[in-house]
C-alpha positions in Angstrom: 0.0 0.1 -0.2 1.2 3.5 -0.3 -0.4 5.9 2.3 -3.3 3.4 2.9 -4.0 3.4 -1.1 -4.1 -0.7 -2.5 -1.8 -1.1 -5.3 -2.8 -3.6 -7.8 0.0 -5.0 -10.4 -2.1 -5.3 -13.3 0.6 -7.9 -15.2 3.4 -10.1 -13.9 5.6 -12.6 -15.7 7.9 -15.2 -15.2 10.0 -15.2 -18.6 12.0 -18.0 -19.7 14.7 -17.8 -22.1 16.5 -20.7 -21.7 17.7 -21.8 -25.3 15.8 -24.8 -25.0 12.8 -22.6 -24.6 13.2 -20.5 -28.0 11.9 -21.9 -31.1 14.5 -20.3 -33.1 17.7 -19.4 -30.5 18.7 -16.5 -32.2 15.3 -14.6 -32.0 14.7 -16.0 -28.5 18.0 -14.6 -27.5 17.7 -11.3 -29.0 14.2 -10.6 -27.4 15.7 -12.0 -23.5 19.0 -9.8 -24.3 16.8 -6.6 -24.8 14.3 -6.9 -22.2 17.3 -7.8 -19.4 18.6 -4.4 -21.1 15.7 -2.6 -20.3 15.4 -4.2 -17.0 18.6 -2.9 -15.7 18.0 0.6 -17.3 14.6 0.8 -15.3 15.5 -1.1 -12.3 18.8 0.6 -11.3 21.7 -0.9 -9.8 19.6 -1.7 -6.5 16.9 -3.9 -7.9 19.0 -5.1 -11.2 17.8 -9.2 -10.8 20.8 -11.3 -11.8 21.1 -12.0 -15.4 20.7 -15.9 -14.8 18.2 -16.0 -13.0 16.1 -13.7 -15.0 16.7 -15.4 -18.1 15.9 -19.0 -17.0 13.0 -17.3 -15.3 12.7 -16.1 -11.6 10.2 -18.6 -10.4 6.5 -17.9 -8.9 8.3 -17.5 -5.3 10.5 -15.0 -6.4 8.2 -13.0 -8.2 5.4 -13.1 -5.9 7.7 -12.2 -3.1 9.4 -9.6 -5.4 6.0 -7.7 -5.8 4.2 -8.6 -2.2 7.2 -8.4 -0.1 9.6 -6.1 -1.6 7.2 -3.7 -3.0 4.2 -1.8 -2.5 1.9 -4.3 -4.2 -1.1 -5.6 -2.7 -2.5 -7.7 -5.7 -0.9 -9.5 -8.6 -2.3 -9.9 -12.0 -0.2 -13.0 -13.7 -0.4 -12.9 -17.4 0.3 -16.1 -19.5 1.7 -15.1 -22.9 0.7 -17.2 -25.9 4.2 -16.2 -27.7 4.3 -19.1 -29.2 6.1 -18.6 -32.5 9.3 -17.5 -30.3 9.2 -19.9 -27.2 7.8 -23.3 -26.7 5.4 -22.3 -23.6 4.6 -19.1 -24.8 7.5 -16.8 -23.0 5.4 -17.0 -19.4 3.6 -20.0 -18.6 0.8 -20.0 -17.0 2.1 -22.8 -14.6 3.7 -20.6 -12.5 0.7 -18.3 -12.3 -1.1 -21.2 -11.1 1.5 -21.6 -8.1 1.3 -17.7 -7.4 -2.3 -18.5 -6.6 -1.9 -21.6 -5.0 0.5 -20.0 -2.6 -1.1 -16.5 -2.0 -5.0 -17.3 -3.4 -6.5 -14.1 -1.8 -3.8 -11.6 -3.3 -3.9 -13.2 -7.1 -5.1 -13.2 -10.6 -4.8 -15.1 -13.7 -5.3 -13.9 -17.1 -5.4 -17.5 -19.5 -3.2 -17.4 -22.8 -4.9 -18.0 -26.1 -3.8 -17.9 -30.0 -7.1 -17.2 -32.3 -4.9 -18.1 -35.0 -4.0 -21.5 -33.7 -6.6 -24.6 -33.7 -8.1 -25.2 -30.6 -8.9 -21.9 -29.8 -12.3 -22.4 -28.4 -11.5 -25.6 -26.4 -8.5 -23.4 -25.0 -10.7 -21.0 -23.5 -13.0 -23.8 -22.2 -9.6 -25.0 -20.4 -8.7 -22.0 -19.3 -12.0 -21.1 -17.3 -13.3 -24.5 -16.9 -10.0 -26.5 -15.5 -7.4 -23.0 -14.5 -10.6 -20.6 -13.2 -8.7 -18.0 -14.7 -9.9 -14.3 -14.5 -9.4 -12.9 -18.3 -7.8 -13.3 -21.7 -4.4 -12.7 -22.9 -4.4 -12.5 -26.4 -0.9 -11.3 -28.8 -1.0 -9.5 -31.6 1.3 -11.6 -34.0 1.4 -15.5 -34.5 3.7 -17.7 -36.6 1.4 -19.4 -39.0 3.0 -22.1 -41.5 6.4 -20.5 -40.9 5.0 -17.0 -41.7 4.5 -13.9 -38.7 1.1 -13.5 -39.3 -0.9 -10.5 -37.9 -4.0 -10.9 -35.4 -7.3 -8.8 -36.3 -9.2 -8.3 -33.3 -12.5 -7.4 -35.5 -11.8 -10.3 -37.5 -15.6 -11.8 -37.2 -14.9 -15.5 -37.8 -11.5 -15.6 -36.1 -11.6 -13.6 -32.7 -15.3 -13.1 -32.7 -16.2 -16.6 -31.8 -13.4 -16.4 -29.2 -14.8 -13.4 -27.7 -18.4 -15.1 -28.0 -17.0 -18.1 -26.0 -15.8 -15.8 -23.6 -18.9 -14.1 -22.6 -20.4 -17.4 -22.2 -18.3 -18.4 -19.5 -18.8 -15.0 -17.8 -15.7 -13.9 -18.3 -15.4 -10.0 -18.8 -12.2 -8.7 -19.6 -9.9 -9.4 -22.5 -6.6 -8.4 -22.8 -4.4 -7.8 -25.9 -0.4 -6.8 -26.4 0.0 -3.8 -28.2 2.3 -1.1 -29.5 5.7 -3.0 -27.7 7.2 -5.2 -30.4 8.8 -8.7 -29.3 10.5 -10.0 -32.1 10.1 -9.9 -35.9 6.4 -9.1 -37.1 4.4 -7.1 -39.0 4.1 -3.7 -36.7 0.9 -2.6 -37.8 -0.1 -5.4 -36.2 0.9 -3.4 -33.0 -1.7 -0.5 -33.6 -4.9 -0.2 -32.0 -7.0 0.4 -34.9 -8.4 -3.2 -34.8 -9.7 -3.0 -31.4 -12.5 -0.9 -32.9 -14.6 -3.3 -34.2 -14.2 -6.0 -31.4 -15.2 -2.9 -28.6 -18.5 -2.1 -31.0 -19.0 -5.5 -31.7 -19.1 -6.6 -27.7 -19.7 -3.6 -25.7 -20.7 -5.8 -22.4 -16.9 -6.9 -23.0 -13.6 -4.5 -21.2 -10.8 -4.8 -23.9 -7.6 -4.0 -21.9 -4.8 -2.4 -24.0 -1.6 -3.5 -22.6 1.2 -1.3 -22.8 -1.0 1.6 -23.8 1.1 4.7 -24.6 4.7 3.2 -25.7 3.2 4.3 -29.3 0.3 5.1 -31.4 -0.3 7.7 -28.1 -2.9 9.6 -30.0 -4.8 7.0 -31.3 -4.9 4.9 -28.4 -6.5 8.7 -26.5 -8.5 8.7 -29.5 -10.3 5.1 -28.7 -10.6 6.0 -25.0 -12.7 8.3 -25.6 -14.7 7.0 -28.2 -15.3 3.6 -26.3 -16.0 3.1 -22.5 -15.1 -0.5 -22.6 -11.2 0.5 -23.7 -8.7 0.5 -21.4 -5.4 1.0 -20.8 -2.9 -0.8 -18.9 0.7 0.8 -18.6 2.7 -2.1 -18.2 6.1 -0.7 -19.9 4.8 2.6 -20.3 5.2 2.9 -16.5 8.9 2.6 -17.1 8.6 6.0 -18.6 8.1 7.5 -15.3 11.8 6.6 -14.3 13.7 7.0 -17.6 11.8 9.3 -19.9 9.1 11.5 -17.8 8.3 14.0 -20.6 7.3 10.9 -22.7 5.6 9.5 -19.9 4.2 13.1 -19.2 2.5 13.4 -22.4 1.1 9.9 -23.0 -0.9 10.3 -19.6 -2.1 13.6 -20.0 -3.7 12.6 -23.4 -5.6 9.7 -21.8 -6.3 12.0 -18.9 -7.8 14.7 -21.7 -9.9 11.9 -23.4 -11.3 11.4 -19.9 -10.1 8.0 -19.3 -8.4 8.5 -15.9 -10.7 5.3 -14.5 -9.9 3.0 -17.2 -6.3 2.9 -16.6 -4.3 0.1 -14.6 -1.2 0.3 -13.2 1.3 -2.3 -14.3 5.0 -2.7 -14.5 5.4 -6.7 -15.9 7.5 -7.7 -12.8 9.9 -9.4 -13.4 10.4 -7.3 -16.4 11.7 -4.5 -13.8 11.6 -5.0 -10.3 8.0 -3.0 -9.1 9.5 -0.6 -6.7 11.2 1.7 -8.6 8.4 2.3 -11.1 5.7 2.7 -8.4 8.0 5.3 -6.4 8.5 7.1 -9.5 4.9 7.2 -10.2 3.3 8.2 -7.0 6.3 11.3 -7.0 5.3 11.9 -10.4 3.9 15.4 -10.8 2.7 16.7 -14.6 5.0 19.3 -16.1 3.7 22.8 -15.9 3.9 23.7 -19.1 1.7 21.0 -20.4 -1.2 22.0 -17.9 -0.8 26.0 -18.8 -0.2 25.8 -22.6 -1.9 22.3 -23.5 -4.5 22.1 -20.7 -3.5 18.9 -19.4 -5.2 17.7 -16.2 -3.1 17.5 -13.0 -2.2 14.0 -12.2 -3.5 14.0 -8.5 -3.0 12.1 -5.4 -6.8 10.4 -6.1 -6.2 10.2 -9.7 -2.9 7.9 -8.7 -4.9 6.1 -6.0 -7.3 5.2 -9.0 -4.1 4.0 -11.6 -2.9 2.3 -8.9 -5.3 0.0 -7.5 -9.0 0.6 -7.6 -9.6 0.8 -11.4 -8.1 -2.4 -12.2 -10.7 -3.7 -8.7 -13.6 -1.9 -10.7 -12.9 -3.7 -13.5 -13.0 -7.4 -12.3 -15.7 -6.2 -10.0 -14.0 -6.9 -6.6 -14.8 -5.3 -3.6 -12.2 -3.2 -1.8 -13.4 -3.6 1.6 -13.9 -7.5 1.2 -10.5 -7.5 -0.1 -8.8 -5.5 2.8 -10.5 -8.0 5.3 -9.4 -11.1 2.9 -5.7 -9.7 3.2 -5.6 -8.7 6.6 -3.1 -9.9 8.8 -1.5 -12.3 6.5 2.6 -12.6 5.5 2.4 -9.4 3.4 0.3 -7.4 6.1 3.2 -5.3 6.9 4.9 -1.5 6.1 8.3 -3.3 6.2 9.6 -4.0 2.8 12.2 -6.8 2.1 15.2 -6.8 0.1 15.0 -6.6 -3.8 14.6 -9.8 -5.5 15.5 -12.1 -1.8 19.4 -10.8 -2.2 19.5 -12.2 -6.0 21.0 -8.9 -7.2 23.4 -8.5 -9.9 26.8 -7.3 -9.2 27.2 -3.3 -9.1 29.2 -3.7 -12.2 26.8 -5.6 -14.2 23.9 -3.4 -13.2 25.4 -0.1 -13.8 26.5 -1.6 -17.9 22.9 -1.6 -18.4 22.0 1.8 -17.0 24.1 3.9 -19.1 
């Protein structure tokens, strides 16, 4: 918590960049090295995870405790990812989220991954809900189909709409789609947000959560937020800019706030993409630049708006009663204001961490 405001991690991952998990060893290694470089840049020397642990996957216990014991985070949404074209287990496997939920059932939700471009997608939705009891679905905008990187069209009535209908039949309310941030080669057009509109129009009772909103396509995303009440933004990776590119972060946040979307922005760091604490504290201390307020009319980023973004919006999106949640987690092992050391002591040597932060 921060000043008694709940903090929800909107995306947690357990990355697996081991060579045996990479479909193409060169591409998989390149993705891993790129993300580890960003990890060092955002986390800084004091919060950089040792390289070998990062590359092989830190595991449920390390990631869960980085969030719940070492940062101000109170609740985790673990995201499985369907990046099957590059990683055999999809990149962030479901099992780690299930393990987290087994350990901390009152504090963990799960987004289950499905690739609509692959056979059996509807059966996968059934399995995710009936067997694994996921809280939402997670899609990725590109998959490798018959050896070719292929874009996913969220507005495709034959490929995606049956999947959304199946999710609705199961009572799911949220579908998250990775956008804006490239992971490996593929058509960059797929990273844009234009295709979300048709899905939002066709399924007004579903919430479409645009993950990495603001990393790119800021104006397009803001227009969608203004036009569609069932389009939300998740700040995974965008939140990093509060640390290393505060002006860009301010411009993105200002655009979203001007669009009237203060109640539809979700906090996330993607831990173990980075350690969550530096990003949380940078955001909590962040102030909108005066020139953007005075010359462009961007709203102030008030404490109440920050509290909404850090936790209250997510709880409302998933229909979680905050008072009841507070009661369920009161007195457990993480009900303390004393934060433990980063990564349980698995911190990179200072020289290695500094090398990536330069």
